[in-house]
N, C-alpha and C positions, 0 to 999 in steps of 0.2 A: 144122261151125260154120255158123251162120246170120248173115246181115247184114241190117240195116234202116236206112232213112233217117229221120233226126230233124231237124226244123227248129225252131230257137229263134226265135220270132217277134219282130217289132219291139219289142213291149212288154218282152220279156225282155232284149233288148239295151239299150233305153233305160233300164231300171231297174237295169242293171248286175248282172244275175242270172246271166249266162252261166257264170262260174266256179263259182258255187255249184251250178248244175244239172249242169254237166259233172262236178264232183266227185262228185255222187251216182251217176252212171253208172259212174265209175271205181271208187268204193268198192264198188259192187255186183259188180265184177269184169268189167264189160263193157270191151271193147277199142275204142278209137277208131282206126279205120283211115283216116279222112279227115275233115278239118274245114276249112271255108272260110267267110269272111264275104263276103256278096254282096248286091247289090240284085236283087230278084225283078222280072223284066219283067212287064208286063201279060199278055203271051201265056203265059208260064209259069204265072202265077197262075191264069189261066183254065183251063189244063190241070190244075193241082193241085186245083182246086175244081170241076171239070166236073160232078161228081156233084150239086152244088148249083145248077147252071145253072137259071134260071127262078124260083128262090126269092127272096123279097124281101130276104133278107140277103146274097145273092150279090154284088151290086155293092159294098156297104160292105166285105165281106170282101176282095175283090180290091183295093179302094182301100187298106185297112189293110196288107195284106201287101206292097204295092208302095211304101208311103210312106217307109220307111227300111230300113236294112240288117237282114238276118237272118243267123243262123249255121246253116249246113247241115253235118251230120255223118253219117258212116256208122259205125254201131256193130256190133260182132261179138261173138257169144257163143252159148252153148247156149240155145235157146228165146228168143232176143233180142227177137223181136217181142212175145211175150206179156209178157216181163219189162218191157220199156219201156212197154207200154201200162198195166200195173199201176202202174208208178212214176209215170206221168203223172197218173193219176187220172181221174175222170169229166170229160167235156167241159165241163159247166156247173159253174161255180164253187161254187154252193151244194151240189151233189151230190158234190163231190170230198172224199174223206176226209183228215183230218189225216195227215201223214206222206207224202202224195203231193206231187208238184211243184205241181200246181194247187191242192191243198188248203192247202199251206203258203204259196204265193206269189201265187196268183191273186186278182184283185180284182174281176172281173166276168165275165159270160158272153162278152162281146165280146173281152176281152183275156185269153185263156187260156194265153198264154206259149209253147205248144209244139205242134208237129204231129208225129205219128208215123205211119209207114206201118202199115197193117193187114195187110200181107203182106210176105214176104221180098223 
């Protein structure tokens, strides 16, 4: 069994989509082994998005993720990283297919609801 980290971003929490998103993961057969609502510190946000350091969208990204609570969870299942990434959909809203979390609930490129690790 593989595990992965998923973070439901402030827009998912503010729009009250947490239950609907969690339900999709459970319906798919993934197991939630940990779940916590928390505020992301600036230091943690900078580590999460270190790959984007120096890009013009990095400061607003850090500001957004630290502005209000997120829901962090660890999901477990066979091939969970790939399963979650397919369920999330493309990063940019217009590219996300219907039936994916971002395709069904996303409203813009900046507010794309969810972060998923790309490795176990």
